[in-house]
N, C-alpha and C positions, 0 to 999 in steps of 0.2 A: 650085938653081933656085927662084926665088920664085914664089908663086902670083899669078895675075892676077885683077883684079876684073872680073867680068862686068858689062856695061852693064845698067842697070835701066830698066824702063819708067817714064817720068815719072809716070804715073798711079799705078802701083804704089808708087813711092817716096813720093809725096805722102800715100798712105794708111798708110805704115808707122808714123808716130808714134802714131796711134790704135790700130793693130793691136798695137804693142808695149805700149802702156799697158793695153789690154784683156787681153793675155796675162799681163802682170804682175799685174793686178788679180785675174783669175780664178785664176791659178796660186798667188798668195799667199793668196787666200781659201781655196783647197782645202788648201794646205800648212798654214796656220795653223789651219784647222779641226782637223786632226789634232793639232797641237801644243797647242791650248787645251782640247780635251776631256780631255787628260791632266791639265791644271791643275785642272779641275773635279773629276775623279775623285780626284786627290791630296788635295783638300780635303774631299770628301764620302764617298768610297767606300773608297779603299785602306787607310786606317787600320784598317778592320774586316775587310778581305779579305787583305791581305798582312802586316799587323803586329798581328794581333789577339791575340797572346800578350803584348803589352806593355800597360801601363796606358794609358788614353785619351790623356793629355797626351803621353806618350812616343811612342805610335803616330802621333799627328798630326805630331809633330816629325820622326819618321823618314820619314813619307810626304811631307812637304813637302821634306825633304832630297833625295828622289829626283827631285822636280821640278827642283831645282837641279843635279842631276847632268848633265842635258843641256847646261846652260849651261857647265859645266866642260869638256865635250867640244867645245864650239863653237870655242874658239880653235885647237884641234888640227885640226879640220875646216877652219877658215878658212885655215890655213897651206897645206894641201894643195889645197883647192878654189880658193883665190885664185890660187895658182901655176898650176894647170891652166887656169883661166878666162882668165888673161892670156896663156897660151901657145896655147890651141886655140880660144878664143872663148867668148862668153857663153851661146849657145844650148845647147851640149852640157851645161853645168853646170846650166842651168835644167831640162833634161829629167831628168838624173841625180838631182838633189835631190828632185824630185817623186816619182819611182819609189821611192827609198829611204825617204822619209817614209811613203808609203802602205803599203809592205811592213812596216816596223817597227811601225806603228800597228796594222795588222791582227793581227800576231803578239801584241801586248799583249792584244787581245781573246780570244786563244786560250790564254793562260797559265793553268796550274793555280794554285790558291790555296795559302796557307800550310797550311791545314787538310788539303789533299790531299797535298802533297809536302814540307812542312816548310820549312826555310831555303832550299831551292833556289828557291822561288817568288819571294822578293824579289830574289835574284841575277839571275834571268832578267828580271825587271821592270827592273832597273837596266841590264842589257845592251841591252834594247830602247830604253830611254830614251837611252842613249848614241848609238845609231844615229839616233834622232830629232834629237839635238843636232848630229851631224855634217851631217845633211841641212839643217837650218835655218841652219847656218853659211854655206852657199853660196847659199841661196835669195834672201835680200833683196839681197845684194851683186850677184848676177848679174842679177836682175830690175831693180834700180835702174840698173846700168850699161847694160843693154839699152834701157830707156826713156829715159834721159838722152841716150844717144848717137844715138837716133833723133829726139829732140824738136827743134823749132825753138829757136834760141838764146834767144829772148825769152819762151819758155813752158816752160822746163825744169822750173821748180818745179811747175807744174800737172801735166805729164805724169808726172813721177817720183812725184808724190804718190799715184798710183793703186796703187803697190806697198803703201803703208801703209794706204790705205783698203781695199785687199783684205785686209790683215791684220785690220783691224777687222771686215770682212765675215765672215772666217773665224771670228773670235771670236764674232760674233753668231750665226752658223750653229751653232757648237758649243754655245752657250748654249741656243738654241732646241731643239736635239736633246736636250739634257740635261733640259729642263723636263718632258716626259712621263716620262722615265726616273726622275727624282728623285721623281715623284709615285707611283711604284709602291709597293706594300706592301714593307716592309723585307725580308721573306723572298725575294721575287722580285727586288728590287733587288740584293741581295748575291749571289744565286746566278747569274742570267743577265742581268738587265736592264742592268747596267753595261757588259756586253760589246758590246751592239748598236751604240753610237756608234763603237766602234773597228772593228767589222767593216765598217761603211759606208765605211771608207777605201779599200776596193777600188774602188768606183765613183768615188771622189774621184780616185784615181791614174789610172784609165783616161781620164776626161774631161780631166784636166790634161795627160796625155801627148799626147793627140790635138791639143789646142790649141797646145801649145808646139812640137810637131814641125813645124807649119806656119809658124812664124815665121822670118823672114830674119835672118841675122847683121847686126850694125850696120855701116853704111858706114865709121865711124871705125876699127873693128877690121879690116875687110877691106882698107882702104887701108893700114893699118899692116903687115898681113901681106904685101900685094903689094909694098911698098917694102922689105921685109926688116928692119923696125924692131921686130919682136917680140923682146923681150929673153929671153935664156935663163934668167936667174934674176931674175924680177920682185921677189922679196923683197929681194934685195941692193940693187937700184936703189931700191926703196921706202924702205929704211932709210937709204940714203946721201943721197937727194935730198928725201925727204918725211917725215923722222922727226918733225919738229915737228907736222906735220899729223896723223900717226898718233896722237901723244899727245893732240891736240885731239879727235880722233874718239873715242878711248878715254874721255876725260873727258866728252864730250858724250853718249856712249852710256849713261852712268849714269842718264840721264833715264828709261830703261826701267824703273828700279826703281819708279817711280810705277805703271806698268802691272801689274807682278807683285804689288806690295802690294795694289793695288785688286782684282785678279782672284782672287788666291789667299788671302792672309792675311786680308783684310777679310771674305771669304766665310766662311772657317773661323771667324773671331771672331764674326761676326753670327749664325751658326747654332749657336754653342756654347750650353751651358746658362746661361752668364753673361748673355747677351743674349736668346736664345730666339726669334730670328726664324726663319721657316720657310725651307727650302731653295728652294722655288719662288719665294717673294717676292723673295729676294735674287738669284736667277738673273735675275729680271725687271729688277732694277736694272742688272745688267750688260748685258742685252739692249737696253734702252732707251738706255743711255749709248752703246753701240756704234752704235746706229741714228743717234743724233745725230752721232756722230763721222764717220759715212759722209758726211754733208753738210758738216760743219765742216772736215774735212781738205782737200778741194780748194779751199774758200774761203780758208783760211789760206795755202795754197800759191800761189793766184792773187795774193793780196796780196803775197806775198814776191817775185813776179815784178815787182811795181810798186815796192815800197819797199825790198826787200832781204831776204836770208835772216836776217841777224843780229837785227834788231829783232823779227821774228816769233818766232824761236826763243827769244829772251830773255823774251818775254811768256809763252810756254809753260813755261819753266823756273822763272821766279820765281813765276808764278801757281800752278803745281802745288804748290810748297812751301806756299803759303797754303791753297789749296782742299782739299788732301788732309788737312790738319789739321782743317778744318771737317767734312769727310766722315766721318773716323774718330770725331770727337766726336758727330756725328749718329747713327752706328751705336751708340755706347756708350749713348745715351739710349733706344734701342729704339723710337724714333719713326720709323715706316716712311715716311710721306709726306716728312718732312724728309730722311731718308736717301736716298730716291729723287731728290728735287730736287737735293741737293748732289752726289750721285753723277753725275747727268747734267751738272751744271755743271763739276765737277772733272775728270771723265774724258772726257765727251763733247765739251766745249767747250774748256776751258783747256789740258788736256794735248794736245789735237789740234793746237794751234799749233806746239809743238815736234815732235810726232809727224809732222805733215804736211810740215814743211819740211826735216827732216834728210836725206831721201834726196838732194835736190838740194844741200843745204848741204855734206854730207860728200863727195858724189861730185865736186863742183866743185873740191875741194881738190887733186885728183890728175889727172895726165895719163892719156891712154888707155893708155899702156904698163903702168901699175900701178894703174889705177882699181879693178879688181875685188879685187886683193890688198889695196889700201889700205883699202877699205871693209870687206872681210871681216875682216881682222885687227883693225882698229881697233874696229869695232862689236862683234865677238864677244868680245874681251877685256872691254870695258865691259859687255856683256850678261851675261858670266859672273858679274860682281859683282852685277848686277841679279837674276839667277836665284837666287843664294843670299841675296839680301836677304830673301826670304820666310823662310828658315831663321833668319837673324839676328833677324828681327822676332818669330818665335815664341819665341826665347830672351829677347829684350828685354822682351816682354810679361809675363814673370814666370812662376812655376810654375802660377798659375791662369789665365794667358793673358788678363788683363784690363787690363794697363797700356797702354792705347791711346795715351796722350799721349806716352810714350817712343817708341813706334813712329812716331808722327807727326813727332816731332823727328828721329828717325833718317832718315825719308823726306826731310824738308827738308834735312838735311845732305847727302844724296846728290844734291840738286839744285844744290849749290854748284859742283862741278866743271863741270857743263854751262854754268853762267853764265860761269865763267872762260874756258872753251873758246870760247864765242861772242864774248866781249869781246876776245880776242886774235887772232881769225881775221880774214882779209881778206874784204871783201865781193866776191862774185863773180857776182852775178845778171846783170850786163851784160857779162861777159867772153865773147868768142867761144868756141864749143865747142872748136875746135882749139887754142886758147891756154890752156885750163884747165890749171892746174899749172905754167904758165910764170912766170918771174920778171918778164917784161915783157909782160903780157897786153894785147890790144887789146879795146876795148869795142865792143859791137854796139848801134847806136841802135835804139830801139823803132820799129816800123813806124808810119808816119803814116797816119791815117785819110784816105781819099779823099772829098772833098766835091764835090757837084755844082756 
């Protein structure tokens, strides 16, 4: 017996796109607050807390490797959560991922240090990091699917972009929380100060849980469930009917390397003895860049609703290859005003073009039957490479960690697959939502303005 779709109040249905976008924004902000405080701690704290028996360069390398561990876990989480999300709905996955992230992050704040329990400390750290990665694997795909399937066809870019502006909001929040922590005296910072941002994840999880529990399932999924079209093995259908698009999403997702290099490696490099910038000043670079991104992302996404996903994504991919080179050069000079300016341009403005449009760009490649699986699997495999880009960058930078130009070239090389993915993809910004993923899609005309 197939489930039936209960009729919805027209007023309630009309408000669902905004409600879904808000839930995606807040949930992603809270989720990625947890995820990014780990990145800041991995660059600034963990080498001295969990890997303090190694020399400084090795300790930093090992700490940054634990940052990448979550990305290695994400493809595994994507296979499971994508399958479940396409079987039972988007809402359940959105709630589950938030609770898991909050719990695993809180536990990191409770971990004993290497000085207290020896080698067990980094093992427990890696285990918690794996749980974070599994959670993140389903977060963006479920939130993107939810907001895309609730959005009006001609504004899918705008509404789905709230997931990524939420991610930037979470990163901004994480940076702002770390600013007073990083200013603590070294003794207090390494003993208890670094734990506070992780403990705050309890409040994060509670607020996010309440918000997402009140969100309705999408009409597209409910209709599919009512008509008995939910597939038993979404992954099999995905690989049979959408394998080329999965490869495009994997290639496109490598653009996230720009974020990890900017957020983690550049922070570690700028605060190293070789450059000598302060922790607080560099955290402000990230904070202001993310603040600008909060405004830039919906603007780029709105532009993509008008001119298409491909051109906007290409601006972000090609532009990031150039501007990240300039940013890392500015860091190498030790010139803080120049570093601040180029950081805002590179990450806050240019990278936001690709970052703001990919939720709709990738999601529109797939049908409702496999959308969550397609986005989860494709993005998380690409993100796994992006996560370990930080570790590779630490090795490419040489034994003294100062070869920034090689890191810049490495980052530019990782922008090439996203360019290829965009150039080979179909333009979908005018395709009807119910025809997304179809071989013969219908276009939806833009609403005409009514004049008096």
